[in-house]
Structures are given as C-alpha cells and as structure tokens.
N, CA, C and O atoms as a DFTB+ gen file, in Angstrom:
628 C
 N C O
     1  1    -219.563      33.674      56.378
     2  2    -219.308      32.402      55.757
     3  2    -218.822      31.391      56.787
     4  3    -219.251      30.237      56.773
     5  1    -217.915      31.822      57.696
     6  2    -217.398      30.906      58.704
     7  2    -218.500      30.456      59.646
     8  3    -218.550      29.284      60.022
     9  1    -219.388      31.370      60.034
    10  2    -220.469      31.002      60.939
    11  2    -221.445      30.060      60.260
    12  3    -221.996      29.173      60.913
    13  1    -221.671      30.228      58.972
    14  2    -222.562      29.332      58.245
    15  2    -221.970      27.933      58.195
    16  3    -222.685      26.952      58.403
    17  1    -220.656      27.825      57.919
    18  2    -220.008      26.519      57.894
    19  2    -220.025      25.888      59.276
    20  3    -220.221      24.680      59.405
    21  1    -219.820      26.701      60.316
    22  2    -219.856      26.188      61.679
    23  2    -221.236      25.619      61.990
    24  3    -221.345      24.567      62.620
    25  1    -222.288      26.306      61.554
    26  2    -223.643      25.821      61.769
    27  2    -223.887      24.519      61.029
    28  3    -224.528      23.610      61.557
    29  1    -223.376      24.426      59.806
    30  2    -223.525      23.190      59.045
    31  2    -222.803      22.042      59.718
    32  3    -223.318      20.926      59.778
    33  1    -221.595      22.316      60.230
    34  2    -220.817      21.271      60.894
    35  2    -221.519      20.808      62.163
    36  3    -221.575      19.609      62.433
    37  1    -222.051      21.732      62.938
    38  2    -222.774      21.361      64.164
    39  2    -223.989      20.526      63.812
    40  3    -224.285      19.546      64.495
    41  1    -224.698      20.900      62.753
    42  2    -225.874      20.142      62.340
    43  2    -225.469      18.756      61.867
    44  3    -226.178      17.783      62.127
    45  1    -224.332      18.649      61.171
    46  2    -223.854      17.362      60.700
    47  2    -223.587      16.418      61.855
    48  3    -223.993      15.256      61.823
    49  1    -222.911      16.910      62.865
    50  2    -222.534      16.041      63.971
    51  2    -223.712      15.717      64.874
    52  3    -223.752      14.628      65.446
    53  1    -224.668      16.619      65.023
    54  2    -225.807      16.310      65.878
    55  2    -226.838      15.478      65.131
    56  3    -227.542      14.680      65.749
    57  1    -226.944      15.643      63.835
    58  2    -227.929      14.887      63.073
    59  2    -227.559      13.420      62.963
    60  3    -228.438      12.575      62.794
    61  1    -226.292      13.101      63.056
    62  2    -225.846      11.727      62.904
    63  2    -225.896      10.962      64.210
    64  3    -225.633       9.759      64.216
    65  1    -226.218      11.603      65.301
    66  2    -226.206      10.943      66.602
    67  2    -227.402      10.040      66.783
    68  3    -228.344      10.054      65.991
    69  1    -227.345       9.251      67.845
    70  2    -228.439       8.357      68.169
    71  2    -228.988       8.752      69.520
    72  3    -229.230       9.930      69.783
    73  1    -229.183       7.767      70.376
    74  2    -229.668       8.025      71.719
    75  2    -228.658       8.825      72.513
    76  3    -227.461       8.789      72.226
    77  1    -229.142       9.552      73.516
    78  2    -228.253      10.349      74.351
    79  2    -227.292       9.501      75.153
    80  3    -226.267      10.007      75.611
    81  1    -227.593       8.218      75.339
    82  2    -226.731       7.380      76.155
    83  2    -225.761       6.553      75.324
    84  3    -225.248       5.541      75.802
    85  1    -225.496       6.978      74.061
    86  2    -224.522       6.271      73.233
    87  2    -223.165       6.260      73.916
    88  3    -222.786       7.225      74.580
    89  1    -222.431       5.155      73.750
    90  2    -221.075       5.063      74.278
    91  2    -220.143       5.665      73.234
    92  3    -219.879       5.047      72.203
    93  1    -219.646       6.867      73.499
    94  2    -218.795       7.577      72.549
    95  2    -217.347       7.282      72.901
    96  3    -216.893       7.648      73.985
    97  1    -216.598       6.616      71.992
    98  2    -215.208       6.278      72.299
    99  2    -214.377       7.516      72.595
   100  3    -214.456       8.503      71.864
   101  1    -213.589       7.475      73.646
   102  2    -212.648       8.544      73.956
   103  2    -213.207       9.667      74.781
   104  3    -212.445      10.521      75.235
   105  1    -214.504       9.710      74.997
   106  2    -215.085      10.823      75.729
   107  2    -214.692      10.768      77.192
   108  3    -214.878       9.748      77.856
   109  1    -214.149      11.866      77.691
   110  2    -213.767      12.023      79.092
   111  2    -212.746      11.004      79.578
   112  3    -212.637      10.785      80.785
   113  1    -212.001      10.379      78.686
   114  2    -210.935       9.477      79.089
   115  2    -209.624      10.222      78.883
   116  3    -209.245      10.493      77.744
   117  1    -208.915      10.564      79.979
   118  2    -207.687      11.347      79.846
   119  2    -206.686      10.697      78.893
   120  3    -206.459       9.488      78.934
   121  1    -206.096      11.524      78.040
   122  2    -205.042      11.067      77.146
   123  2    -205.525      10.437      75.854
   124  3    -204.693      10.060      75.029
   125  1    -206.838      10.301      75.630
   126  2    -207.305       9.661      74.402
   127  2    -207.466      10.645      73.249
   128  3    -207.473      10.231      72.090
   129  1    -207.594      11.920      73.536
   130  2    -207.712      12.933      72.494
   131  2    -206.466      13.800      72.551
   132  3    -206.127      14.359      73.593
   133  1    -205.789      13.901      71.407
   134  2    -204.616      14.759      71.335
   135  2    -204.876      15.828      70.274
   136  3    -205.639      15.618      69.331
   137  1    -204.228      16.973      70.450
   138  2    -204.379      18.061      69.489
   139  2    -203.838      17.601      68.143
   140  3    -202.775      16.984      68.079
   141  1    -204.556      17.895      67.078
   142  2    -204.116      17.556      65.730
   143  2    -203.958      18.833      64.922
   144  3    -204.863      19.666      64.872
   145  1    -202.807      18.979      64.293
   146  2    -202.563      20.139      63.442
   147  2    -202.903      19.786      62.006
   148  3    -202.194      19.009      61.367
   149  1    -203.988      20.357      61.496
   150  2    -204.401      20.043      60.126
   151  2    -203.521      20.762      59.105
   152  3    -202.628      21.528      59.466
   153  1    -203.787      20.504      57.839
   154  2    -203.081      21.174      56.752
   155  2    -203.518      22.635      56.699
   156  3    -204.709      22.930      56.600
   157  1    -202.552      23.542      56.766
   158  2    -202.821      24.972      56.694
   159  2    -202.257      25.589      55.407
   160  3    -201.951      26.782      55.375
   161  1    -202.121      24.794      54.362
   162  2    -201.600      25.293      53.100
   163  2    -202.749      25.928      52.321
   164  3    -203.272      25.355      51.366
   165  1    -203.126      27.142      52.762
   166  2    -204.280      27.848      52.214
   167  2    -204.152      27.982      50.706
   168  3    -203.091      28.331      50.189
   169  1    -205.245      27.702      50.008
   170  2    -205.277      27.799      48.552
   171  2    -204.904      26.501      47.853
   172  3    -205.064      26.395      46.637
   173  1    -204.408      25.505      48.594
   174  2    -204.004      24.248      47.967
   175  2    -205.227      23.459      47.491
   176  3    -206.359      23.746      47.880
   177  1    -204.974      22.461      46.641
   178  2    -206.073      21.679      46.071
   179  2    -206.351      20.421      46.890
   180  3    -205.642      20.122      47.850
   181  1    -207.386      19.695      46.500
   182  2    -207.802      18.500      47.246
   183  2    -206.727      17.417      47.229
   184  3    -206.559      16.707      48.221
   185  1    -206.001      17.276      46.131
   186  2    -204.953      16.251      46.070
   187  2    -203.867      16.504      47.113
   188  3    -203.372      15.568      47.740
   189  1    -203.500      17.773      47.296
   190  2    -202.490      18.120      48.300
   191  2    -202.976      17.751      49.705
   192  3    -202.222      17.188      50.498
   193  1    -204.231      18.069      50.006
   194  2    -204.782      17.763      51.325
   195  2    -204.891      16.252      51.518
   196  3    -204.596      15.743      52.599
   197  1    -205.311      15.534      50.479
   198  2    -205.404      14.070      50.579
   199  2    -204.037      13.460      50.900
   200  3    -203.950      12.527      51.697
   201  1    -202.993      13.971      50.296
   202  2    -201.646      13.469      50.598
   203  2    -201.269      13.786      52.048
   204  3    -200.687      12.946      52.734
   205  1    -201.598      14.989      52.513
   206  2    -201.310      15.396      53.893
   207  2    -202.033      14.491      54.890
   208  3    -201.495      14.178      55.952
   209  1    -203.244      14.075      54.551
   210  2    -204.084      13.298      55.462
   211  2    -203.937      11.788      55.295
   212  3    -204.761      11.030      55.806
   213  1    -202.912      11.346      54.595
   214  2    -202.739       9.901      54.431
   215  2    -202.654       9.253      55.817
   216  3    -202.005       9.778      56.722
   217  1    -203.310       8.122      55.963
   218  2    -203.374       7.446      57.247
   219  2    -204.675       7.702      57.988
   220  3    -204.995       6.990      58.940
   221  1    -205.427       8.706      57.568
   222  2    -206.745       8.997      58.139
   223  2    -207.803       8.400      57.234
   224  3    -207.552       8.187      56.048
   225  1    -208.982       8.127      57.771
   226  2    -210.082       7.568      56.991
   227  2    -210.870       8.685      56.327
   228  3    -211.398       9.566      57.005
   229  1    -210.951       8.649      54.985
   230  2    -211.757       9.611      54.237
   231  2    -213.213       9.193      54.361
   232  3    -213.564       8.060      54.030
   233  1    -214.057      10.090      54.832
   234  2    -215.468       9.787      55.068
   235  2    -216.223       9.790      53.747
   236  3    -216.017      10.661      52.902
   237  1    -217.097       8.807      53.581
   238  2    -217.911       8.706      52.379
   239  2    -218.748       9.975      52.209
   240  3    -219.270      10.521      53.182
   241  1    -218.865      10.426      50.992
   242  2    -219.619      11.649      50.713
   243  2    -218.716      12.857      50.533
   244  3    -219.196      13.926      50.156
   245  1    -217.425      12.718      50.793
   246  2    -216.496      13.823      50.546
   247  2    -216.470      14.109      49.052
   248  3    -216.709      13.216      48.239
   249  1    -216.175      15.369      48.689
   250  2    -216.198      15.748      47.278
   251  2    -215.167      16.830      47.011
   252  3    -214.306      17.085      47.853
   253  1    -215.242      17.475      45.844
   254  2    -214.265      18.502      45.469
   255  2    -214.379      19.772      46.304
   256  3    -213.470      20.602      46.280
   257  1    -215.475      19.945      47.040
   258  2    -215.680      21.150      47.839
   259  2    -215.467      20.920      49.326
   260  3    -215.209      21.868      50.068
   261  1    -215.571      19.671      49.770
   262  2    -215.395      19.366      51.190
   263  2    -214.868      17.949      51.353
   264  3    -215.444      16.990      50.840
   265  1    -213.753      17.837      52.082
   266  2    -213.189      16.536      52.430
   267  2    -213.320      16.364      53.934
   268  3    -212.961      17.260      54.697
   269  1    -213.839      15.207      54.369
   270  2    -213.968      14.945      55.798
   271  2    -213.211      13.667      56.134
   272  3    -213.348      12.645      55.462
   273  1    -212.405      13.752      57.199
   274  2    -211.589      12.633      57.645
   275  2    -211.882      12.316      59.102
   276  3    -212.262      13.190      59.882
   277  1    -211.698      11.038      59.458
   278  2    -211.846      10.602      60.840
   279  2    -210.608       9.803      61.213
   280  3    -210.072       9.050      60.399
   281  1    -210.152       9.975      62.468
   282  2    -209.018       9.155      62.892
   283  2    -209.518       7.752      63.219
   284  3    -210.727       7.545      63.327
   285  1    -208.635       6.805      63.375
   286  2    -209.001       5.407      63.600
   287  2    -209.781       5.155      64.874
   288  3    -210.505       4.163      64.958
   289  1    -209.657       6.018      65.864
   290  2    -210.353       5.824      67.140
   291  2    -211.682       6.571      67.191
   292  3    -212.385       6.513      68.200
   293  1    -212.035       7.274      66.111
   294  2    -213.274       8.061      66.046
   295  2    -213.372       9.101      67.148
   296  3    -214.465       9.380      67.640
   297  1    -212.241       9.679      67.544
   298  2    -212.244      10.741      68.551
   299  2    -211.992      12.111      67.933
   300  3    -212.164      13.133      68.598
   301  1    -211.585      12.139      66.662
   302  2    -211.272      13.402      65.999
   303  2    -211.743      13.344      64.549
   304  3    -211.534      12.348      63.856
   305  1    -212.379      14.421      64.102
   306  2    -212.810      14.557      62.715
   307  2    -212.237      15.853      62.170
   308  3    -212.284      16.887      62.835
   309  1    -211.694      15.796      60.955
   310  2    -211.126      16.977      60.298
   311  2    -211.872      17.190      58.983
   312  3    -211.971      16.279      58.162
   313  1    -212.396      18.406      58.790
   314  2    -213.121      18.737      57.566
   315  2    -212.425      19.903      56.881
   316  3    -212.119      20.914      57.513
   317  1    -212.181      19.754      55.590
   318  2    -211.545      20.790      54.784
   319  2    -212.569      21.342      53.797
   320  3    -213.283      20.572      53.155
   321  1    -212.648      22.664      53.669
   322  2    -213.550      23.309      52.717
   323  2    -212.728      23.996      51.634
   324  3    -211.748      24.685      51.917
   325  1    -213.143      23.796      50.402
   326  2    -212.466      24.363      49.233
   327  2    -213.448      25.308      48.556
   328  3    -214.282      24.886      47.755
   329  1    -213.340      26.592      48.885
   330  2    -214.285      27.599      48.413
   331  2    -213.532      28.734      47.741
   332  3    -212.302      28.769      47.756
   333  1    -214.265      29.648      47.159
   334  2    -213.664      30.860      46.599
   335  2    -212.958      30.611      45.281
   336  3    -213.258      29.666      44.552
   337  1    -212.004      31.499      45.000
   338  2    -211.261      31.420      43.745
   339  2    -210.552      30.081      43.630
   340  3    -209.912      29.624      44.577
   341  1    -210.668      29.467      42.482
   342  2    -209.980      28.223      42.152
   343  2    -210.281      27.081      43.107
   344  3    -209.576      26.072      43.086
   345  1    -211.292      27.204      43.932
   346  2    -211.684      26.157      44.880
   347  2    -210.501      25.684      45.709
   348  3    -210.344      24.485      45.941
   349  1    -209.664      26.624      46.158
   350  2    -208.526      26.289      46.999
   351  2    -208.935      26.169      48.460
   352  3    -210.002      26.641      48.852
   353  1    -208.099      25.547      49.251
   354  2    -208.374      25.356      50.672
   355  2    -208.581      26.702      51.348
   356  3    -207.709      27.569      51.302
   357  1    -209.755      26.874      51.985
   358  2    -210.068      28.153      52.614
   359  2    -210.513      28.022      54.065
   360  3    -210.542      29.014      54.793
   361  1    -210.861      26.805      54.497
   362  2    -211.313      26.631      55.868
   363  2    -211.064      25.192      56.316
   364  3    -211.183      24.249      55.533
   365  1    -210.718      25.048      57.592
   366  2    -210.522      23.727      58.185
   367  2    -211.270      23.699      59.507
   368  3    -211.212      24.654      60.282
   369  1    -211.970      22.607      59.762
   370  2    -212.664      22.412      61.023
   371  2    -212.185      21.104      61.640
   372  3    -212.192      20.062      60.985
   373  1    -211.769      21.161      62.905
   374  2    -211.355      19.959      63.623
   375  2    -212.284      19.799      64.815
   376  3    -212.404      20.704      65.641
   377  1    -212.938      18.651      64.905
   378  2    -213.841      18.377      66.018
   379  2    -213.288      17.215      66.832
   380  3    -212.982      16.147      66.302
   381  1    -213.170      17.450      68.123
   382  2    -212.681      16.454      69.068
   383  2    -213.840      15.992      69.935
   384  3    -214.627      16.817      70.401
   385  1    -213.960      14.692      70.160
   386  2    -214.958      14.191      71.108
   387  2    -214.286      14.194      72.474
   388  3    -213.610      13.242      72.865
   389  1    -214.492      15.288      73.180
   390  2    -213.924      15.488      74.509
   391  2    -214.657      16.644      75.170
   392  3    -215.194      17.521      74.493
   393  1    -214.674      16.637      76.459
   394  2    -215.249      17.771      77.187
   395  2    -214.151      18.689      77.707
   396  3    -214.439      19.661      78.406
   397  1    -212.891      18.393      77.376
   398  2    -211.752      19.140      77.890
   399  2    -211.311      20.235      76.920
   400  3    -210.299      20.099      76.234
   401  1    -212.078      21.316      76.873
   402  2    -211.722      22.431      75.995
   403  2    -210.428      23.094      76.445
   404  3    -209.686      23.615      75.612
   405  1    -210.141      23.088      77.734
   406  2    -208.930      23.749      78.244
   407  2    -207.662      23.175      77.630
   408  3    -206.727      23.922      77.342
   409  1    -207.612      21.863      77.424
   410  2    -206.443      21.241      76.807
   411  2    -206.250      21.762      75.381
   412  3    -205.139      22.127      74.997
   413  1    -207.331      21.796      74.598
   414  2    -207.240      22.245      73.208
   415  2    -206.871      23.729      73.162
   416  3    -206.022      24.128      72.364
   417  1    -207.496      24.548      74.006
   418  2    -207.169      25.982      74.070
   419  2    -205.699      26.172      74.403
   420  3    -205.021      26.984      73.774
   421  1    -205.205      25.439      75.379
   422  2    -203.805      25.538      75.790
   423  2    -202.863      25.194      74.639
   424  3    -201.870      25.888      74.418
   425  1    -203.169      24.131      73.911
   426  2    -202.328      23.732      72.778
   427  2    -202.325      24.788      71.681
   428  3    -201.273      25.090      71.117
   429  1    -203.483      25.349      71.373
   430  2    -203.572      26.378      70.339
   431  2    -202.759      27.607      70.746
   432  3    -201.994      28.143      69.944
   433  1    -202.924      28.046      71.980
   434  2    -202.205      29.229      72.457
   435  2    -200.699      28.997      72.457
   436  3    -199.932      29.895      72.109
   437  1    -200.273      27.799      72.844
   438  2    -198.845      27.484      72.893
   439  2    -198.255      27.385      71.482
   440  3    -197.179      27.924      71.223
   441  1    -198.946      26.709      70.580
   442  2    -198.415      26.485      69.237
   443  2    -198.392      27.734      68.367
   444  3    -197.466      27.930      67.580
   445  1    -199.418      28.586      68.509
   446  2    -199.548      29.710      67.593
   447  2    -199.330      31.063      68.255
   448  3    -199.411      32.094      67.588
   449  1    -199.058      31.077      69.550
   450  2    -198.767      32.323      70.248
   451  2    -199.921      33.306      70.256
   452  3    -199.709      34.515      70.167
   453  1    -201.140      32.798      70.361
   454  2    -202.300      33.680      70.390
   455  2    -203.095      33.438      71.664
   456  3    -202.870      32.460      72.378
   457  1    -204.007      34.325      71.931
   458  2    -204.913      34.167      73.053
   459  2    -206.328      34.023      72.525
   460  3    -206.818      34.877      71.786
   461  1    -206.981      32.936      72.911
   462  2    -208.388      32.752      72.570
   463  2    -209.201      33.328      73.715
   464  3    -209.026      32.940      74.870
   465  1    -210.087      34.252      73.391
   466  2    -210.895      34.884      74.430
   467  2    -212.339      34.424      74.314
   468  3    -212.854      34.206      73.218
   469  1    -212.984      34.281      75.472
   470  2    -214.375      33.836      75.507
   471  2    -215.266      34.923      74.923
   472  3    -215.137      36.100      75.260
   473  1    -216.164      34.513      74.051
   474  2    -217.117      35.413      73.418
   475  2    -218.448      35.252      74.142
   476  3    -219.250      34.383      73.800
   477  1    -218.676      36.096      75.143
   478  2    -219.886      35.993      75.967
   479  2    -221.160      36.189      75.153
   480  3    -222.186      35.581      75.458
   481  1    -221.108      37.028      74.127
   482  2    -222.301      37.294      73.322
   483  2    -222.737      36.050      72.541
   484  3    -223.932      35.857      72.315
   485  1    -221.793      35.211      72.129
   486  2    -222.115      34.010      71.355
   487  2    -222.281      32.773      72.231
   488  3    -222.825      31.766      71.777
   489  1    -221.825      32.833      73.465
   490  2    -221.899      31.685      74.360
   491  2    -223.288      31.598      74.988
   492  3    -223.909      32.614      75.300
   493  1    -223.755      30.384      75.163
   494  2    -225.033      30.113      75.796
   495  2    -224.826      28.991      76.801
   496  3    -223.751      28.395      76.850
   497  1    -225.829      28.701      77.592
   498  2    -225.725      27.621      78.565
   499  2    -225.373      26.318      77.843
   500  3    -226.089      25.888      76.939
   501  1    -224.279      25.705      78.246
   502  2    -223.843      24.461      77.627
   503  2    -222.960      24.645      76.411
   504  3    -222.297      23.697      75.990
   505  1    -222.931      25.832      75.836
   506  2    -222.091      26.157      74.682
   507  2    -221.183      27.306      75.056
   508  3    -221.631      28.307      75.615
   509  1    -219.905      27.162      74.748
   510  2    -218.969      28.249      74.993
   511  2    -218.197      28.495      73.715
   512  3    -217.727      27.546      73.087
   513  1    -218.056      29.748      73.317
   514  2    -217.353      30.109      72.098
   515  2    -216.154      30.981      72.470
   516  3    -216.276      31.933      73.240
   517  1    -214.997      30.636      71.910
   518  2    -213.772      31.417      72.079
   519  2    -213.336      31.819      70.683
   520  3    -213.608      31.105      69.719
   521  1    -212.659      32.960      70.564
   522  2    -212.161      33.350      69.251
   523  2    -210.855      34.107      69.386
   524  3    -210.514      34.620      70.452
   525  1    -210.132      34.161      68.272
   526  2    -208.864      34.874      68.241
   527  2    -208.322      34.887      66.832
   528  3    -208.790      34.140      65.972
   529  1    -207.328      35.740      66.587
   530  2    -206.654      35.792      65.294
   531  2    -205.308      35.125      65.444
   532  3    -204.530      35.458      66.338
   533  1    -205.034      34.166      64.549
   534  2    -203.822      33.372      64.674
   535  2    -202.708      33.794      63.758
   536  3    -202.903      34.563      62.817
   537  1    -201.533      33.276      64.050
   538  2    -200.351      33.552      63.248
   539  2    -200.274      32.633      62.033
   540  3    -199.314      32.686      61.265
   541  1    -201.290      31.794      61.866
   542  2    -201.309      30.891      60.718
   543  2    -201.986      31.544      59.516
   544  3    -202.293      30.880      58.526
   545  1    -202.211      32.836      59.614
   546  2    -202.744      33.584      58.489
   547  2    -204.249      33.660      58.441
   548  3    -204.814      33.893      57.373
   549  1    -204.910      33.474      59.547
   550  2    -206.350      33.531      59.491
   551  2    -207.002      33.688      60.846
   552  3    -206.361      34.043      61.835
   553  1    -208.272      33.419      60.863
   554  2    -209.081      33.574      62.061
   555  2    -209.361      32.199      62.665
   556  3    -209.453      31.201      61.951
   557  1    -209.492      32.166      63.968
   558  2    -209.714      30.916      64.657
   559  2    -210.904      31.061      65.589
   560  3    -211.005      32.047      66.319
   561  1    -211.803      30.089      65.571
   562  2    -212.936      30.073      66.482
   563  2    -212.969      28.698      67.134
   564  3    -212.790      27.684      66.459
   565  1    -213.196      28.657      68.432
   566  2    -213.316      27.400      69.149
   567  2    -214.700      27.348      69.770
   568  3    -215.109      28.282      70.460
   569  1    -215.426      26.261      69.532
   570  2    -216.772      26.070      70.060
   571  2    -216.749      24.834      70.937
   572  3    -216.354      23.757      70.489
   573  1    -217.166      24.981      72.168
   574  2    -217.107      23.886      73.128
   575  2    -218.495      23.587      73.670
   576  3    -219.227      24.492      74.069
   577  1    -218.851      22.296      73.681
   578  2    -220.080      21.847      74.334
   579  2    -219.671      20.877      75.433
   580  3    -218.482      20.746      75.721
   581  1    -220.608      20.209      76.038
   582  2    -220.290      19.257      77.091
   583  2    -219.546      18.034      76.597
   584  3    -218.866      17.377      77.385
   585  1    -219.651      17.701      75.302
   586  2    -219.053      16.475      74.791
   587  2    -218.069      16.688      73.652
   588  3    -217.315      15.774      73.319
   589  1    -218.057      17.887      73.036
   590  2    -217.170      18.112      71.898
   591  2    -216.486      19.469      71.981
   592  3    -216.958      20.399      72.635
   593  1    -215.351      19.543      71.289
   594  2    -214.642      20.805      71.087
   595  2    -214.391      20.906      69.591
   596  3    -213.769      20.020      69.004
   597  1    -214.870      21.979      68.968
   598  2    -214.684      22.187      67.536
   599  2    -213.849      23.445      67.332
   600  3    -214.160      24.505      67.876
   601  1    -212.792      23.316      66.548
   602  2    -211.927      24.448      66.223
   603  2    -212.081      24.718      64.729
   604  3    -211.934      23.818      63.901
   605  1    -212.382      25.985      64.400
   606  2    -212.543      26.394      63.007
   607  2    -211.386      27.338      62.669
   608  3    -211.195      28.371      63.310
   609  1    -210.631      26.958      61.655
   610  2    -209.536      27.776      61.148
   611  2    -209.940      28.264      59.768
   612  3    -210.398      27.471      58.946
   613  1    -209.781      29.540      59.502
   614  2    -210.143      30.027      58.183
   615  2    -209.337      31.230      57.777
   616  3    -208.854      31.988      58.618
   617  1    -209.195      31.400      56.482
   618  2    -208.511      32.589      55.988
   619  2    -209.533      33.715      55.914
   620  3    -210.730      33.454      55.796
   621  1    -209.084      34.946      55.982
   622  2    -210.024      36.072      55.922
   623  2    -210.826      36.056      54.636
   624  3    -210.322      35.663      53.584
   625  1    -212.090      36.490      54.725
   626  2    -212.969      36.524      53.548
   627  2    -212.454      37.492      52.517
   628  3    -213.066      37.652      51.460
C-alpha cells in the first residue's frame, strides 16, 4: 500500500511539471527548505489535520481521503491519506523541492533516533531510496531524486 501511494505521489508531482528548465523556487538555495514535522496523530480525522495545518495552503482537489497542503514558498508539500478503518490518518508524505537529501536524512535521524539505510535494490540511477523504522509508531521511506526529497511516514498495515 505504501509503495502504491508513493508511486501515485511521484506521478502527481511529475505529471504537473512543465519544461525541464522551469525555475523552481527554493531549489538548491541553501536555507530555503527546512524540515517540517507533519501531524503524526495516527487514526485522527480530517478536521484534526486541518487544524494542525492551519497557515498552510490547502490544495484544490483535496477530499475526505487525501488532504494536500503547500507552504507559501512552494518548496514543501504535505499530503495526508485517510485509509482503513474509520478513514483515520494512516499515511503522510512530505515532499521537499531540494537536492539536499543529506539535510533531511540528518534531521529525521536526529529527531526520531533512527537510522535510514540506503536500499540498493530499490535505488536506480538518479533515484535513491532510504528506509527505516521510526519511533513515531510506523515505517519511514525517503526517496531522493536530483530535485526533490520525498519522505513517506506510515503506520504498519
């Protein structure tokens, strides 16, 4: 389920792009992307997440199963999935427009006391995948390309 959502998220972000030479705000500019800690209140409803995300822009097309938010600088997108029993919060995806995966990995390891290890079997040229089990009650996957870093947080199936 997590890999399917990750594939959907990657398709969402690549399908919305334009020319390869688009000027992407915040890309490769030191200090413009900061780690964001999303809502980890697993099982909570959409109203709870909406309150947590006040101040962020709710993306058009969000619904009872998926809420997508963007920060004001368009450098970070947070997507919440409400699946399973009672449609409670079960997965969060945070995508940063940055090529600096090391910064995000460092923040995750420091905040949650885990080690993200490179998954050579899933990594390909230009794509690097790291994974680990976190103290936030679930599994964590980090996917890095040349321009983005996506972190997927999810509770066990």
